[in-house]
C-alpha positions in Angstrom: 84.1 -50.1 8.0 82.3 -47.2 9.9 82.9 -46.4 13.6 81.9 -43.5 15.7 83.3 -42.4 19.0 85.4 -39.3 20.6 88.8 -38.6 20.1 90.9 -39.6 23.1 94.4 -38.7 21.3 95.5 -37.3 18.1 99.4 -37.5 17.0 101.0 -39.9 14.9 98.1 -41.9 14.9 94.3 -41.9 16.0 93.0 -43.1 19.4 89.0 -43.4 19.4 87.1 -44.2 22.4 83.7 -45.9 22.0 82.0 -47.4 24.4 84.3 -47.4 27.1 86.7 -49.3 24.7 89.9 -47.6 23.0 90.7 -48.6 19.6 93.9 -47.5 17.9 93.8 -46.0 13.9 96.7 -45.1 11.7 96.1 -42.7 9.1 96.1 -42.9 5.5 98.8 -40.9 3.7 96.4 -38.4 2.1 94.1 -38.0 5.2 93.8 -34.5 6.4 92.7 -34.3 10.0 92.6 -30.6 10.2 89.7 -29.5 12.0 89.6 -32.7 14.0 90.9 -32.3 18.0 90.7 -34.1 21.0 87.6 -34.6 22.8 85.8 -34.5 19.0 82.8 -36.8 18.3 83.6 -38.0 14.8 83.1 -40.9 12.3 85.7 -42.9 11.0 85.9 -44.8 8.1 88.8 -47.2 7.9 90.4 -50.2 6.5 91.7 -53.5 8.0 91.0 -55.1 11.1 89.8 -53.2 14.6 92.2 -53.9 17.4 94.7 -56.1 15.2 98.2 -55.1 16.8 100.2 -56.4 14.0 98.2 -54.4 11.4 96.6 -51.6 13.1 93.2 -50.3 10.8 94.0 -47.6 8.5 91.3 -44.4 9.0 91.2 -43.2 5.6 88.3 -40.6 6.6 87.4 -38.5 9.6 84.3 -36.4 10.0 82.8 -34.6 13.0 79.6 -35.3 13.9 
């Protein structure tokens, strides 16, 4: 799955702002987040289901737009 938005928070997980909605993503174990900062417009490739509180989606690729 692919989604684009603005990085709202980057820490142990990613919070992405998309059209006034926040989406939480875990990071894949080997994901390199270097160069991506809060406020950047990004495209996230992920597995799983958006907004699943029990099993958050996992970001497998993050690229700046």
